[in-house]
C-alpha positions as CSV (number, residue, x, y, z in Angstrom):
1,M,0.0,0.0,0.0
2,G,2.3,2.8,-0.9
3,G,0.5,5.5,1.3
4,R,1.7,7.0,4.5
5,G,0.5,5.2,7.6
6,G,-1.8,3.1,5.5
7,R,-4.3,5.9,4.8
8,R,-6.1,6.0,1.5
9,G,-6.7,9.3,-0.4
10,G,-3.5,11.0,0.6
11,P,-3.1,13.8,3.1
12,A,-6.1,15.5,4.6
13,S,-7.3,18.5,2.5
14,L,-7.7,22.0,4.0
15,P,-10.9,23.9,3.6
16,E,-11.1,26.4,0.8
17,P,-10.0,29.9,1.9
18,V,-12.4,32.8,1.8
19,L,-12.3,34.6,-1.5
20,D,-10.5,37.9,-1.4
21,A,-13.5,39.7,-2.8
22,V,-15.8,38.3,-0.1
23,A,-13.4,39.2,2.7
24,L,-13.0,42.7,1.3
25,C,-16.8,43.2,1.2
26,A,-17.2,41.9,4.7
27,V,-14.5,44.3,6.0
28,A,-16.2,47.2,4.2
29,V,-19.6,46.3,5.7
30,L,-18.2,46.0,9.2
31,G,-16.4,49.3,8.7
32,V,-19.6,51.1,7.7
33,I,-21.5,49.5,10.7
34,A,-18.7,50.6,13.1
35,F,-18.7,54.1,11.7
36,R,-22.5,54.5,12.0
37,L,-22.5,53.0,15.5
38,I,-19.8,55.4,16.7
39,R,-21.6,58.4,15.1
40,A,-24.9,57.2,16.6
41,V,-23.3,57.3,20.1
42,R,-21.3,60.6,19.7
43,V,-23.7,62.8,17.8
44,P,-26.5,62.9,20.3
45,Y,-24.1,63.8,23.2
46,A,-22.4,66.5,21.1
47,T,-25.7,67.9,20.0
48,R,-27.1,67.9,23.5
49,R,-24.0,69.8,24.8
50,V,-24.3,72.5,22.1
51,L,-28.1,72.8,22.6
52,N,-27.7,73.1,26.3
53,R,-25.1,75.9,25.8
54,L,-27.5,77.7,23.6
55,G,-30.2,77.5,26.3
56,E,-27.9,78.8,29.1
57,G,-29.2,81.7,31.0
58,H,-32.7,80.3,31.2
59,P,-33.9,78.9,34.6
60,P,-33.0,75.2,34.9
61,D,-36.6,74.3,35.7
62,S,-38.0,76.1,32.6
63,E,-39.2,73.8,29.8
64,L,-38.8,76.3,26.9
65,A,-35.6,78.1,26.0
66,T,-35.1,80.5,23.1
67,A,-31.8,81.3,21.3
68,A,-31.1,84.2,19.0
69,S,-30.5,82.8,15.5
70,S,-31.4,83.7,11.9
71,T,-32.1,80.0,11.1
72,P,-35.5,78.7,12.0
73,R,-35.1,75.6,14.2
74,A,-36.8,73.9,17.1
75,F,-35.3,71.0,19.1
76,A,-36.4,68.7,21.8
77,I,-33.5,68.1,24.1
78,P,-33.9,64.8,25.9
79,G,-32.6,64.4,29.5
80,G,-33.9,64.9,32.9
81,P,-35.9,67.1,32.5
82,G,-36.3,67.4,28.8
83,R,-36.2,70.9,27.4
84,I,-37.4,72.6,24.2
85,L,-35.1,75.0,22.4
86,V,-36.6,77.4,19.8
87,T,-34.7,79.9,17.8
88,S,-35.9,83.5,17.4
89,A,-36.3,83.0,13.7
90,T,-38.8,80.2,14.3
91,L,-40.8,82.3,16.7
92,G,-40.9,85.2,14.1
93,A,-42.0,82.9,11.3
94,L,-44.9,81.2,13.2
95,E,-48.5,82.3,13.4
96,P,-50.1,82.6,16.9
97,A,-51.8,79.2,16.6
98,E,-48.5,77.6,15.6
99,H,-46.9,79.1,18.7
100,R,-49.1,76.8,20.8
101,A,-48.7,73.8,18.5
102,L,-44.8,73.9,18.5
103,P,-44.3,73.2,22.2
104,A,-47.0,70.4,22.1
105,H,-45.2,68.8,19.1
106,E,-41.8,69.0,20.8
107,R,-43.3,67.6,24.1
108,A,-44.6,64.6,22.1
109,R,-41.1,64.1,20.7
110,L,-39.7,64.1,24.3
111,A,-42.3,61.6,25.5
112,H,-42.2,59.2,22.5
113,R,-38.7,59.5,21.1
114,P,-37.3,56.3,19.5
115,S,-34.0,54.9,20.5
116,P,-31.4,57.2,19.0
117,I,-29.0,54.4,18.2
118,A,-31.6,52.4,16.3
119,T,-32.7,55.6,14.5
120,R,-29.2,56.7,13.5
121,L,-28.0,53.3,12.4
122,W,-30.8,52.7,9.8
123,R,-31.8,56.2,8.8
124,P,-29.5,58.9,7.6
125,P,-29.4,62.1,9.8
126,S,-31.7,64.9,8.7
127,P,-29.9,68.0,7.2
């Protein structure tokens, strides 16, 4: 029997290696997921710090804070307690009925906000 140790079929074969293209795609996908996860964790904290700085000077127990800005924006700032930050441009652009609707809308966002990590991972950030 001319084989080594009496085995048939020769030496044991190794499994096929992963194709380079498959490995490269897997690394790229993992890189994108890692980037989005890091951004999903960092962006809310950085945003909250900036928005809290904009609302400085308002009493800590007040729910609504205004900031001087030429850009119309309104934000619900989660935390304990949640706050609503509205720019002066927003207040100038709204009708009286909308002045009442805006805080109600932002309060609903504070009460029913989705998980920021899940939202950021699967949905691109709004401009």
